[in-house]
C-alpha positions, 0 to 999 in steps of 0.5 A, spaced: 450 487 527 456 484 522 461 489 519 462 489 512 469 490 510 472 494 504 480 492 501 481 499 504 479 496 511 483 490 509 489 494 507 488 499 514 488 491 517 494 489 513 498 495 516 496 496 523 492 502 522 485 499 525 483 499 533 484 493 537 477 492 537 476 492 530 482 489 528 478 482 532 472 484 528 475 483 522 479 477 524 473 473 524 471 475 519 475 473 515 475 467 518 468 466 517 467 470 510 471 466 504 471 472 499 475 476 503 479 471 505 480 470 498 481 478 498 485 478 503 491 474 501 491 477 494 492 484 497 498 480 501 500 478 494 500 485 490 503 487 497 509 483 496 510 484 489 509 492 490 515 490 495 519 487 490 520 494 484 526 497 484 525 504 487 530 507 483 528 513 477 530 512 471 536 516 468 531 519 463 528 521 469 534 523 473 537 528 468 530 531 466 529 533 475 537 536 473 535 540 468 529 543 471 532 544 477 538 548 473 534 552 469 529 555 476 536 557 479 536 552 484 543 549 486 546 544 484 544 538 485 
């Protein structure tokens, strides 16, 4: 029986979060299933694009957090 792999399985594979036996099965599936390989390549591209996004909050968000902290009596940020 051939195992069907999901997008979640591909993400687990990319981030090396699956057992070695399952990795082997997925690699075999990638070699024989063009649509699975295409989905894998698209996920890699999406991850690469996400890694290029700035991870700094806007000044508006920072001000809102500071205002909330001040109003609740939390320590000065």
